[in-house]
C-alpha positions as CSV (number, residue, x, y, z in Angstrom):
1,M,75.4,99.3,47.9
2,T,74.7,95.7,48.4
3,S,71.3,94.3,49.3
4,E,70.8,91.8,52.1
5,P,69.8,88.3,51.0
6,T,66.1,87.5,51.2
7,R,65.1,85.8,54.4
8,D,62.3,83.2,54.9
9,R,60.2,85.1,57.4
10,G,57.9,82.1,58.0
11,M,54.1,82.2,58.4
12,T,52.3,84.7,60.7
13,L,49.7,83.5,63.1
14,I,46.9,85.1,61.1
15,E,48.1,83.4,57.9
16,L,48.3,80.1,59.7
17,L,44.7,80.4,61.0
18,V,43.5,81.2,57.5
19,A,45.3,78.3,56.0
20,V,43.9,75.9,58.6
21,M,40.4,77.2,57.9
22,V,40.8,76.8,54.2
23,F,42.1,73.3,54.4
24,G,39.3,72.4,56.8
25,L,36.7,73.6,54.4
26,I,38.3,71.6,51.6
27,A,38.4,68.4,53.7
28,T,34.8,68.9,54.7
29,V,33.6,69.4,51.1
30,L,35.6,66.3,50.0
31,S,34.2,64.2,52.9
32,A,30.6,65.3,52.1
33,T,31.1,64.6,48.4
34,I,32.4,61.0,49.1
35,T,29.6,60.4,51.5
36,V,27.0,61.5,49.0
37,V,28.5,59.5,46.2
38,L,28.6,56.3,48.3
39,R,25.1,56.8,49.7
40,Q,23.7,57.4,46.2
41,S,25.6,54.3,44.9
42,P,24.8,51.2,47.0
43,E,25.6,49.1,43.9
44,T,29.2,50.4,44.3
45,V,29.3,49.0,47.8
46,A,27.9,45.7,46.5
47,R,30.4,45.5,43.8
48,V,33.3,46.1,46.2
49,D,31.9,43.4,48.6
50,S,31.3,41.0,45.7
51,A,34.9,41.4,44.4
52,R,36.4,41.0,47.9
53,W,34.3,38.0,48.9
54,E,34.6,36.3,45.5
55,Q,38.4,36.8,45.6
56,N,38.7,35.2,49.0
57,L,36.4,32.3,48.2
58,G,38.2,31.7,44.9
59,T,41.5,31.3,46.7
60,W,40.4,28.2,48.6
61,M,37.2,26.5,47.4
62,P,38.3,25.6,43.9
63,A,41.4,23.8,45.1
64,D,39.4,22.0,47.8
65,L,36.8,20.9,45.3
66,T,39.5,19.6,43.0
67,S,41.1,17.5,45.8
68,A,38.0,16.3,47.6
69,E,36.4,12.9,47.1
70,W,32.9,13.5,45.8
71,P,30.3,12.2,48.3
72,E,28.7,8.8,47.7
73,D,25.2,8.2,46.3
74,A,23.8,7.1,49.7
75,D,20.1,7.5,48.7
76,G,20.5,5.6,45.4
77,D,19.0,8.3,43.2
78,G,22.0,8.2,40.7
79,V,23.2,11.7,41.8
80,P,26.1,12.2,44.2
81,D,25.0,13.4,47.6
82,D,25.1,17.1,48.3
83,P,28.3,17.8,50.3
84,T,26.3,20.1,52.5
85,Q,24.4,17.1,53.7
86,A,27.2,14.4,53.6
87,V,28.0,14.2,57.3
88,D,26.2,14.1,60.7
89,Y,27.3,17.5,62.0
90,D,26.1,16.8,65.5
91,L,28.9,14.3,65.8
92,Y,31.4,16.3,63.8
93,E,34.6,16.5,65.8
94,P,37.7,16.1,63.5
95,C,39.8,17.6,66.3
96,A,39.4,18.6,69.9
97,E,39.6,22.3,69.2
98,A,36.6,24.7,69.4
99,M,37.1,26.0,65.9
100,C,35.9,22.7,64.5
101,T,32.4,23.2,65.9
102,W,32.3,27.0,65.7
103,G,29.2,28.3,64.0
104,E,27.3,26.2,61.5
105,N,28.6,24.1,58.7
106,V,27.8,25.1,55.1
107,V,30.1,22.7,53.1
108,H,32.1,19.7,54.2
109,L,34.8,18.0,52.1
110,Q,37.2,15.2,52.7
111,W,40.1,13.6,50.9
112,E,43.5,11.9,51.5
113,E,47.0,13.1,50.5
114,N,50.0,10.8,50.9
115,G,48.2,8.8,53.6
116,V,47.1,11.9,55.5
117,S,43.4,12.5,56.0
118,I,42.3,16.0,55.1
119,D,39.0,17.3,56.4
120,V,37.7,20.8,55.4
121,S,34.6,22.5,56.7
122,Y,33.3,25.9,55.5
123,R,31.4,27.4,58.5
124,Y,29.3,30.5,59.2
125,G,28.9,32.1,62.6
126,M,29.4,35.1,65.0
127,A,32.9,36.5,65.6
128,D,34.0,37.8,69.0
129,D,33.2,41.3,68.0
130,G,29.5,40.4,67.3
131,T,29.9,40.5,63.5
132,Y,29.3,37.4,61.3
133,E,32.0,35.6,59.3
134,F,32.5,32.7,56.9
135,R,35.5,30.6,57.8
136,R,37.4,27.7,56.3
137,I,38.6,25.1,58.9
138,E,41.2,22.6,57.7
139,C,42.2,19.5,59.8
140,R,45.1,17.2,59.1
141,S,45.5,14.2,61.4
142,G,43.8,16.0,64.2
143,S,45.6,19.3,63.9
144,C,43.4,22.2,62.7
145,E,43.7,25.7,61.4
146,S,41.2,28.4,60.6
147,Q,41.1,31.2,57.9
148,T,38.4,33.9,57.7
149,L,37.3,34.2,54.1
150,V,34.3,36.6,54.4
151,R,33.9,39.3,57.1
152,D,31.0,41.6,58.0
153,M,28.4,39.2,56.6
154,P,24.6,39.6,57.1
155,E,23.0,38.2,60.2
156,P,21.2,34.8,59.9
157,T,18.0,35.0,57.8
158,S,14.6,35.3,59.4
159,G,14.3,31.5,59.6
160,G,17.6,31.4,61.5
161,E,19.5,29.9,58.6
162,P,23.0,31.0,57.5
163,P,22.7,33.7,54.8
164,I,25.4,31.9,52.7
165,S,24.5,28.7,50.8
166,V,26.5,26.5,48.4
167,T,24.7,24.2,46.0
168,F,26.0,21.5,43.6
169,P,23.5,20.7,40.9
170,P,24.0,17.5,38.9
171,P,25.7,17.6,35.5
172,V,23.5,18.5,32.5
173,L,24.6,17.2,29.1
174,S,23.1,17.5,25.7
175,V,24.3,16.9,22.1
176,D,24.6,19.0,19.0
177,E,23.3,18.1,15.5
178,N,26.4,15.9,14.9
179,D,25.8,13.9,18.1
180,H,28.7,15.6,19.8
181,E,28.4,16.3,23.5
182,I,27.8,19.9,24.6
183,V,29.1,20.7,28.0
184,N,26.3,22.9,29.3
185,T,27.6,25.6,31.5
186,S,24.7,25.1,34.0
187,G,25.9,21.5,34.5
188,R,27.9,20.8,37.7
189,R,27.8,24.6,38.3
190,V,28.7,25.4,41.8
191,S,26.6,28.3,43.1
192,V,27.4,30.4,46.2
193,T,24.6,32.7,47.3
194,I,24.6,35.3,50.1
195,K,21.2,36.7,51.3
196,T,20.1,39.6,53.4
197,L,18.2,39.3,56.8
198,D,14.8,39.1,55.1
199,G,16.0,36.4,52.7
200,T,16.4,38.6,49.7
201,E,19.2,37.6,47.4
202,L,22.1,40.0,48.0
203,L,24.9,38.4,45.9
204,S,25.3,35.2,43.9
205,F,28.5,33.8,42.4
206,T,28.4,30.8,40.0
207,G,31.0,28.8,38.2
208,G,31.9,25.4,36.9
209,G,30.3,23.6,34.0
210,T,32.4,20.4,34.1
211,E,32.6,17.4,36.3
212,R,34.3,17.8,39.6
213,I,37.2,15.7,38.5
214,D,37.9,18.3,35.8
215,L,37.9,21.3,38.1
216,Q,41.3,23.0,38.6
217,P,42.4,25.5,41.2
218,A,41.6,29.1,40.3
219,A,44.4,31.5,39.3
220,I,45.2,34.6,41.3
221,Q,42.2,36.5,39.7
222,P,39.4,33.9,39.8
223,P,36.9,34.0,36.9
224,E,33.3,33.9,37.9
225,F,34.3,32.2,41.2
226,L,35.6,29.0,39.6
227,Q,38.1,28.5,36.8
228,A,36.8,25.2,35.3
229,R,37.7,25.5,31.7
230,S,41.4,24.6,31.8
231,G,44.0,23.3,34.1
232,C,46.6,25.7,32.5
233,G,48.0,28.4,34.6
234,G,47.9,29.7,38.2
235,P,50.8,30.6,40.5
236,I,54.0,28.7,39.8
237,T,57.4,29.1,41.6
238,L,60.6,28.2,39.9
239,I,63.5,27.6,42.2
240,V,67.0,27.8,40.6
241,D,70.3,26.7,42.0
242,E,73.0,29.3,41.9
243,S,75.7,27.5,43.9
244,G,79.4,27.7,43.3
245,S,79.6,24.1,41.9
246,L,78.1,25.4,38.6
247,D,80.6,26.7,36.1
248,D,80.1,29.6,33.7
249,A,79.0,27.4,30.8
250,D,76.4,25.8,33.1
251,V,75.0,29.2,34.0
252,V,74.6,30.1,30.3
253,E,72.4,27.0,29.8
254,I,70.4,27.7,33.0
255,K,69.5,31.2,31.7
256,K,68.5,29.7,28.4
257,G,66.3,27.1,30.2
258,V,64.5,29.6,32.3
259,R,63.8,31.8,29.3
260,S,62.4,28.6,27.6
261,F,60.1,28.1,30.6
262,V,58.8,31.7,30.3
263,S,58.3,31.4,26.5
264,T,56.3,28.2,26.8
265,F,53.9,29.8,29.3
266,S,53.7,33.2,27.5
267,G,50.1,34.4,27.0
268,T,48.7,31.9,29.5
269,P,47.0,32.8,32.8
270,T,50.2,31.9,34.6
271,Q,51.9,33.9,37.4
272,L,55.6,33.0,37.8
273,Q,58.0,33.7,40.6
274,I,61.7,32.9,40.2
275,I,63.8,32.2,43.3
276,G,67.5,31.8,43.1
277,F,69.6,30.3,45.8
278,G,73.2,29.6,46.8
279,K,74.2,30.1,50.4
280,E,70.9,31.9,50.8
281,A,67.8,32.5,48.7
282,R,66.6,35.6,46.8
283,V,63.7,36.5,44.6
284,L,64.5,37.6,41.0
285,G,63.4,41.1,39.9
286,S,62.8,42.7,43.2
287,S,64.5,43.7,46.4
288,G,61.4,42.6,48.3
289,W,60.4,39.2,49.6
290,N,58.4,38.0,46.7
291,N,57.7,39.0,43.1
292,W,55.1,37.6,40.7
293,Y,55.3,38.0,36.9
294,D,51.9,37.9,35.0
295,L,52.8,35.9,31.9
296,S,49.5,36.7,30.3
297,E,50.9,40.2,29.7
298,Q,53.1,40.4,26.6
299,S,55.0,43.4,28.1
300,V,56.0,41.3,31.1
301,V,57.1,38.4,28.9
302,D,59.1,40.8,26.7
303,G,60.8,42.2,29.9
304,L,61.7,38.7,31.1
305,L,63.2,37.7,27.8
306,G,64.9,41.0,27.0
307,S,68.4,42.2,27.5
308,G,67.6,43.8,30.9
309,S,65.9,40.7,32.3
310,P,66.4,39.7,35.9
311,I,67.1,36.2,34.5
312,N,70.4,37.6,33.4
313,S,71.4,38.1,37.1
314,L,71.5,34.3,37.7
315,D,75.0,33.4,39.0
316,N,77.2,30.7,40.5
317,N,78.5,31.4,43.9
318,G,78.4,29.9,47.4
319,A,76.9,26.9,49.1
320,T,73.7,25.0,48.4
321,N,71.0,25.9,50.8
322,W,67.9,23.9,49.8
323,E,66.1,24.8,53.0
324,D,66.3,28.6,52.5
325,A,65.0,28.3,49.0
326,I,62.1,26.2,50.0
327,Y,61.3,28.5,53.0
328,R,61.3,31.4,50.6
329,A,58.7,29.7,48.4
330,L,56.3,28.7,51.2
331,Y,56.6,31.4,53.9
332,T,56.3,35.2,54.1
333,E,59.1,37.3,55.4
334,T,57.4,37.3,58.8
335,G,57.1,33.5,59.0
336,Q,53.5,33.0,57.9
337,T,52.6,30.4,55.3
338,Y,51.0,31.8,52.2
339,Q,48.3,29.2,52.5
340,S,47.3,30.5,56.0
341,L,47.6,34.1,54.9
342,G,44.9,33.7,52.2
343,N,45.9,36.8,50.3
344,P,45.2,36.5,46.5
345,A,47.9,39.1,45.8
346,N,50.5,36.9,47.5
347,P,49.1,33.4,46.8
348,P,50.6,30.0,47.6
349,A,52.1,28.4,44.6
350,E,50.0,25.7,42.9
351,M,53.3,24.1,41.7
352,I,56.9,24.4,42.7
353,V,59.7,23.4,40.2
354,F,62.9,22.8,42.1
355,F,66.2,22.7,40.2
356,T,69.5,21.8,41.7
357,D,72.9,20.5,40.5
358,G,73.7,18.4,43.5
359,M,73.0,17.9,47.2
360,P,72.4,20.4,50.1
361,T,75.5,21.6,51.8
362,Y,74.0,24.4,54.0
363,H,70.9,24.9,56.1
364,R,69.1,27.9,57.7
365,D,70.9,27.6,61.0
366,E,74.0,28.5,59.1
367,D,72.6,31.2,56.8
368,Q,69.0,32.4,56.2
369,T,66.7,35.1,54.9
370,G,63.6,36.2,56.6
371,A,62.2,34.8,59.9
372,E,63.4,31.7,61.7
373,T,62.3,28.3,60.4
374,P,59.4,27.0,62.5
375,E,60.6,24.7,65.2
376,I,61.5,21.3,63.9
377,S,60.7,18.4,66.2
378,D,63.6,16.4,67.4
379,S,62.2,13.2,65.9
380,A,62.3,14.8,62.4
381,I,66.1,14.2,62.1
382,P,67.5,10.8,63.0
383,D,70.3,11.1,65.6
384,H,72.9,9.6,63.3
385,F,72.0,12.0,60.5
386,D,72.1,15.1,62.7
387,A,75.4,16.2,61.3
388,N,76.7,19.0,59.0
389,N,78.7,18.6,55.9
390,T,80.1,15.1,55.6
391,T,82.0,15.2,52.4
392,S,85.3,13.7,51.5
393,S,87.3,14.8,48.5
394,Y,86.2,11.9,46.4
395,Y,82.5,12.2,46.7
396,T,79.6,14.7,46.2
397,Q,79.3,17.1,49.1
398,F,76.3,16.4,51.4
399,D,74.9,17.8,54.6
400,P,72.5,15.3,56.2
401,K,71.0,17.8,58.6
402,A,70.3,20.2,55.8
403,W,68.5,17.5,53.9
404,Y,66.2,16.7,56.8
405,R,65.4,20.3,57.5
406,A,64.5,20.9,53.9
407,A,62.4,17.7,53.8
408,W,60.6,18.7,56.9
409,L,59.7,22.1,55.5
410,L,58.5,20.6,52.2
411,G,56.4,18.0,54.2
412,Q,54.3,20.8,55.7
413,T,52.7,21.6,52.4
414,S,50.4,19.8,49.9
415,I,51.7,21.9,47.0
416,D,52.8,19.9,43.9
417,V,56.6,19.9,43.6
418,I,58.7,18.5,40.8
419,G,62.5,18.2,41.1
420,V,64.9,18.8,38.2
421,G,68.4,17.4,38.8
422,V,71.1,18.4,36.3
423,G,74.8,17.8,36.2
424,T,77.5,15.2,36.8
425,A,76.5,14.9,40.5
426,F,73.5,12.9,39.4
427,E,75.9,10.1,38.3
428,R,77.6,10.2,41.7
429,S,76.9,9.6,45.4
430,A,77.7,11.1,48.8
431,N,79.9,9.1,51.1
432,L,78.1,8.8,54.5
433,D,80.3,6.0,56.0
434,V,83.0,6.4,58.7
435,D,86.2,7.6,57.2
436,T,89.4,9.2,58.4
437,T,88.1,12.5,57.0
438,L,84.7,12.2,58.8
439,D,83.4,12.4,62.3
440,D,82.8,8.7,63.2
441,S,79.4,9.7,64.8
442,I,77.8,10.5,61.4
443,I,76.7,7.1,60.4
444,R,75.7,4.2,62.6
445,D,76.1,0.6,61.7
446,D,72.3,0.1,61.6
447,W,71.9,2.4,58.6
448,D,70.7,0.0,55.8
449,A,72.4,1.7,52.8
450,P,74.6,-0.9,51.1
451,Y,78.4,-0.9,51.2
452,Q,80.1,-0.2,47.9
453,S,83.6,-0.6,46.8
454,G,85.0,2.9,47.1
455,Y,87.6,5.3,45.8
456,P,90.6,5.6,46.2
457,S,91.8,2.1,45.4
458,S,92.9,1.3,48.9
459,G,90.0,-1.2,49.2
460,N,88.0,0.9,51.7
461,Y,84.3,0.5,51.6
462,Y,81.8,3.3,52.0
463,R,78.1,3.7,52.6
464,L,76.9,5.7,49.6
465,L,73.8,7.8,49.0
466,P,73.2,8.6,45.3
467,A,72.4,12.3,44.6
468,E,69.4,11.2,42.6
469,V,67.9,9.4,45.7
470,A,68.5,12.5,47.9
471,L,66.5,14.7,45.5
472,G,63.9,12.1,44.6
473,D,63.2,11.2,48.2
474,L,62.9,14.9,49.0
475,I,60.2,15.4,46.4
476,A,58.3,12.1,47.1
477,G,58.4,12.6,50.8
478,N,60.5,9.6,51.7
479,D,63.1,9.2,54.5
480,I,66.6,8.7,53.2
481,S,67.5,6.7,56.3
482,N,65.5,3.7,55.0
483,Y,67.3,3.6,51.7
484,E,68.6,0.1,51.1
485,G,70.3,0.5,47.7
486,D,67.2,0.1,45.5
487,S,65.3,3.3,44.4
488,T,62.6,1.3,42.7
489,D,59.1,2.5,43.8
490,R,60.6,5.3,45.9
491,Y,59.8,8.0,43.3
492,I,58.8,8.4,39.7
493,K,61.8,9.5,37.6
494,V,62.1,10.6,33.9
495,S,65.7,10.7,32.6
496,Y,66.8,12.4,29.4
497,D,67.4,9.8,26.7
498,G,67.4,11.9,23.5
499,G,64.0,13.6,24.2
500,W,61.6,14.7,26.8
501,D,58.1,13.2,27.1
502,A,55.6,15.8,28.5
503,E,53.0,13.1,29.2
504,A,55.5,11.1,31.3
505,V,56.6,14.3,33.0
506,E,53.1,15.0,34.1
507,E,53.3,12.0,36.5
508,A,57.0,12.4,37.5
509,D,58.5,13.5,40.8
510,L,62.0,13.9,39.3
511,L,63.6,14.8,36.0
512,T,67.4,14.1,35.7
513,T,70.1,14.7,33.1
514,T,73.8,15.1,33.3
515,D,73.8,17.5,30.3
516,F,73.1,21.2,31.1
517,S,72.1,21.8,27.4
518,Q,69.0,19.7,28.1
519,F,67.9,21.8,31.1
520,G,65.7,24.0,28.9
521,G,64.0,20.9,27.4
522,A,63.3,19.6,30.9
523,L,61.6,22.9,32.0
524,E,59.7,23.1,28.7
525,S,58.4,19.6,29.1
526,I,57.1,20.6,32.6
527,A,55.4,23.7,31.2
528,L,53.8,21.6,28.4
529,A,52.6,19.0,30.9
530,E,50.8,22.0,32.6
531,C,49.6,23.9,29.5
532,G,50.3,21.8,26.4
533,G,47.3,21.4,24.2
534,T,45.5,24.4,25.6
535,L,44.1,27.5,24.0
536,T,43.8,30.9,25.8
537,V,42.2,34.0,24.5
538,Q,42.1,37.6,25.7
539,T,40.0,40.6,24.6
540,R,42.2,43.8,24.4
541,L,41.8,47.3,23.2
542,R,43.7,48.2,20.0
543,S,44.4,51.7,21.3
544,D,46.4,50.9,24.4
545,T,46.6,47.1,24.5
546,S,44.7,47.0,27.9
547,P,42.2,44.2,28.6
548,L,38.6,45.0,27.7
549,K,36.7,45.1,31.0
550,K,33.3,44.2,29.4
551,T,32.3,40.5,29.5
552,V,32.9,38.7,26.2
553,G,31.9,35.1,25.7
554,Y,34.0,32.8,23.5
555,E,33.3,29.3,22.1
556,A,35.6,26.7,20.7
557,S,34.5,23.7,18.6
558,G,36.0,21.1,16.4
559,E,35.3,17.8,14.7
560,H,36.3,15.8,17.7
561,L,35.9,18.6,20.3
562,P,32.6,19.2,22.1
563,L,31.4,22.8,21.9
564,T,32.8,24.5,25.0
565,E,32.7,28.1,26.1
566,S,34.5,30.5,28.4
567,Q,34.7,34.2,28.8
568,T,36.8,37.3,29.5
569,S,35.6,40.0,31.9
570,S,36.7,42.7,34.3
571,V,37.6,39.9,36.8
572,N,39.1,37.3,34.4
573,K,41.1,38.7,31.5
574,T,42.0,35.3,30.1
575,A,39.5,32.7,28.8
576,A,41.1,29.2,28.7
577,F,40.2,26.0,26.9
578,D,41.6,22.4,27.1
579,I,41.9,21.1,23.5
580,S,41.7,17.3,23.1
581,T,44.8,16.0,21.4
582,E,44.6,12.2,21.6
583,G,47.9,10.5,20.9
584,G,49.6,13.9,20.6
585,A,48.0,14.7,17.3
586,S,47.1,18.3,16.4
587,I,43.4,19.3,16.1
588,D,41.6,21.9,13.9
589,I,39.2,24.1,15.9
590,L,37.1,27.2,15.4
591,L,37.4,29.9,18.0
592,K,35.0,32.8,17.9
593,P,33.4,35.4,20.1
594,R,29.7,34.7,20.8
595,T,28.9,38.4,20.5
596,L,30.3,41.9,21.2
597,D,26.8,43.4,21.3
598,G,26.4,45.8,24.2
599,T,30.1,46.2,24.8
600,G,30.5,49.3,22.7
601,Y,33.3,47.7,20.7
602,R,33.8,45.7,17.5
603,A,36.3,43.1,16.4
604,D,39.4,44.6,14.6
605,G,41.8,41.6,14.3
606,W,43.5,38.6,15.8
607,T,47.0,37.7,16.8
608,C,48.0,34.3,18.2
609,R,51.3,33.1,19.6
610,S,53.0,29.8,20.5
611,K,56.1,29.8,22.7
612,N,56.0,33.6,22.3
613,V,56.3,33.4,18.5
614,E,53.5,35.0,16.5
615,I,51.7,32.5,14.3
616,T,51.7,33.7,10.7
617,D,51.4,30.4,8.8
618,P,47.8,30.4,7.3
619,S,47.7,26.6,7.7
620,K,47.9,27.2,11.5
621,M,45.7,30.3,11.8
622,S,43.3,32.1,9.4
623,I,40.1,34.1,9.5
624,H,37.2,31.7,9.5
625,D,34.7,33.7,7.5
626,A,36.1,36.6,5.3
627,G,32.6,38.0,5.0
628,E,32.3,38.4,8.8
629,G,35.9,39.2,9.3
630,P,37.5,39.0,12.8
631,A,34.0,38.9,14.4
632,G,33.4,35.5,12.7
633,G,36.3,33.9,14.5
634,I,39.5,32.1,13.4
635,D,40.4,28.6,12.4
636,L,43.3,27.3,14.5
637,N,45.5,24.2,14.5
638,V,46.5,23.3,18.1
639,A,49.0,20.6,19.0
640,A,49.6,18.7,22.2
641,N,53.2,20.1,22.4
642,E,52.2,23.8,22.4
643,A,50.1,26.3,24.3
644,V,48.4,28.7,21.9
645,A,47.6,32.2,23.2
646,C,45.3,34.4,21.1
647,V,44.2,38.1,21.4
648,L,41.0,39.5,19.9
649,W,41.7,43.2,19.3
650,V,38.8,45.5,19.5
651,V,38.0,49.2,18.7
652,P,35.1,51.4,19.6
653,S,32.0,50.5,17.5
């Protein structure tokens, strides 16, 4: 006799009611537990608020302080005026929009970028829903935008004053026993304080310790509100050409070059995004819109340099769409700029490195990823350049309309951009003159580019635009329509002539070489201009290599180096130091932890790397005091052409 298969009889009404009751009891207990824990832990709420507020402030204020022109000493006391008192706010109207006079001003900063006046005001006031907020208002030539940095703030204090204040004490300097200057960390320390309704201090962030001119924008995870110890690091976007004009040998060298870029930054507080582009752009390592690699994590670096690296996917296929690559670097998938978004997890890049092997041949009207490009004004593209691909078989391909669209996008940002032009195209030009192969509406007689004897040898003459000028003008913000045959003073260029000069690269708009084997050297020189001569240190657990969340202070000193200090913590896992290397010489320094007391851990050893290679030479790194062991620090030799990254390994004490 065969049995019938077992059937799923479902749940009876009684069972369903019992299940609902049980789940309801569980939810009630969990809710009560969470409520009790939070009510009994107001410091937990404070920590969450502190982290959230500090993160948002750290996204904007450090970069603004770096850019701003420090107020004058109007009262003649020898101290620059307090930026909170540097303007008559009753007459403060940088634009006609209400946002500029909303609430009360707390900090006012001004500077100029490429002839454009920038005006930034940090303001406190009541939002439409009755809560209080802290906002950043930026105005450029009368056009303003607002970002909310801190929400749900306390009401004004009992005296009617904003509960948030920012102070800028004067620098405090002293000297050690050898007459070397000590940079006191209370000097030029920017303090941000938020108080409750009755004036009691609720939260206070501080940071700084150097002159304003030395401040650098904070990285994604801002340390103690401001990262003032080193200019090394932060979010960097590398844009890589993958167009079909590259041959397979070129792609091999490009992959090597990108790996060199990663290696030079390894161990530093750098976040790297790699965007590849041909006919359209893509981000390497993810199917999403953006993807940041934390190069302070050795496992991340190993992944980027390993056999399964997304760098290996770089290819050569399709057109050359500069605009889509630049759009991908500046905008979210929905069409917001990263700068206006103000999200530390998806930050605007502090620097964009743009590599291409030629000129643009496509634009986002022809192929694109993400949302539409913001509307470009008609005046942004001269009529006689409003044309698509204008190539003839004898010259480098070029799309004038694509160039102007890409230039317009790049002109909407103040992010530092450096161009890298590699390949034979940078010995050639595009033909923009009337020719039998071209539409005779492309170039008008009033374009000032010079005539040049052309090819073929029929004696025809053409108006030529060098590929170098197209890329250099894009980066420097020039208009190619006023090119008259001389690129002098249009942009700053460094060409490969047997070696790369990181110091020269630091000021350059454009790096060029016809030799793809030198692509890695170009990228490495850019990385060294950013992080060369720096020392970074992390405190990590020997057991699982994770960062120690306790605060550990470090100090670095040397014969010609003032005693400086920095720290690792739960917010900032990397402490960074700029090491003086005058004339490119190396310098001997002592790096040591100030103390591990109170952390529950003890020093167990050091490792240091340069260009992702562990330093084993005792003349480059050694324990400073064998009696104290790792806790006594290490002696290091740091050169201008390297970024040294060290880890102090700790174990439970």
